[in-house]
C-alpha positions as YAML, in Angstrom:
chain: A
units: angstrom
residues:
- id: 1
  name: MET
  ca: [-2.29, 1.50, -5.33]
- id: 2
  name: ARG
  ca: [-2.42, 5.26, -4.93]
- id: 3
  name: GLY
  ca: [-6.13, 4.94, -5.59]
- id: 4
  name: GLY
  ca: [-6.48, 2.75, -2.52]
- id: 5
  name: ALA
  ca: [-5.98, -0.76, -3.93]
- id: 6
  name: ASN
  ca: [-4.71, -3.34, -1.49]
- id: 7
  name: LEU
  ca: [-1.14, -4.46, -2.29]
- id: 8
  name: TRP
  ca: [-2.02, -8.12, -1.76]
- id: 9
  name: HIS
  ca: [-4.94, -7.82, -4.17]
- id: 10
  name: VAL
  ca: [-2.75, -6.19, -6.81]
- id: 11
  name: LYS
  ca: [-0.23, -9.02, -6.41]
- id: 12
  name: GLU
  ca: [-2.95, -11.61, -6.97]
- id: 13
  name: LEU
  ca: [-4.52, -9.76, -9.91]
- id: 14
  name: LEU
  ca: [-1.15, -9.57, -11.64]
- id: 15
  name: GLY
  ca: [-0.46, -13.22, -10.92]
- id: 16
  name: HIS
  ca: [2.70, -12.66, -8.91]
- id: 17
  name: GLU
  ca: [3.80, -15.25, -6.40]
- id: 18
  name: HIS
  ca: [5.65, -12.85, -4.09]
- id: 19
  name: LEU
  ca: [5.18, -9.22, -3.06]
- id: 20
  name: ASP
  ca: [8.85, -8.61, -3.89]
- id: 21
  name: THR
  ca: [7.89, -8.81, -7.55]
- id: 22
  name: LEU
  ca: [5.91, -5.57, -7.18]
- id: 23
  name: GLN
  ca: [8.89, -3.67, -5.81]
- id: 24
  name: HIS
  ca: [9.88, -2.27, -9.21]
- id: 25
  name: SER
  ca: [6.30, -1.07, -9.78]
- id: 26
  name: THR
  ca: [5.77, 0.68, -6.47]
- id: 27
  name: ASN
  ca: [7.20, 4.14, -6.16]
- id: 28
  name: LEU
  ca: [5.78, 5.38, -2.88]
- id: 29
  name: THR
  ca: [6.15, 9.00, -1.93]
- id: 30
  name: ASN
  ca: [6.31, 10.48, 1.56]
- id: 31
  name: ALA
  ca: [2.74, 11.68, 1.01]
- id: 32
  name: ASP
  ca: [1.65, 8.10, 0.29]
- id: 33
  name: LEU
  ca: [3.29, 6.87, 3.49]
- id: 34
  name: LYS
  ca: [1.81, 9.68, 5.60]
- id: 35
  name: LYS
  ca: [-1.67, 8.98, 4.23]
- id: 36
  name: THR
  ca: [-1.42, 5.29, 5.10]
- id: 37
  name: HIS
  ca: [0.01, 6.07, 8.52]
- id: 38
  name: ALA
  ca: [-2.84, 8.48, 9.28]
- id: 39
  name: LYS
  ca: [-5.37, 5.89, 8.12]
- id: 40
  name: CYS
  ca: [-3.95, 2.84, 9.90]
- id: 41
  name: HIS
  ca: [-1.94, 3.82, 12.96]
- id: 42
  name: PRO
  ca: [-3.96, 3.41, 16.19]
- id: 43
  name: ARG
  ca: [-2.84, 6.76, 17.63]
- id: 44
  name: GLU
  ca: [-4.01, 8.56, 14.49]
- id: 45
  name: ARG
  ca: [-7.48, 7.06, 14.47]
- id: 46
  name: GLU
  ca: [-10.33, 8.95, 16.04]
- id: 47
  name: SER
  ca: [-11.80, 7.28, 19.11]
...
């Protein structure tokens, strides 16, 4: 996921029914969250 994989796709590839199953596998850092925020938040996007 740190490489940019979509969480939903990872869930499907691993054959999990629910995203909650991935919780033990995902150890997000503040840097991960900031990167996603900068990429996805409308105020952070360039117009």
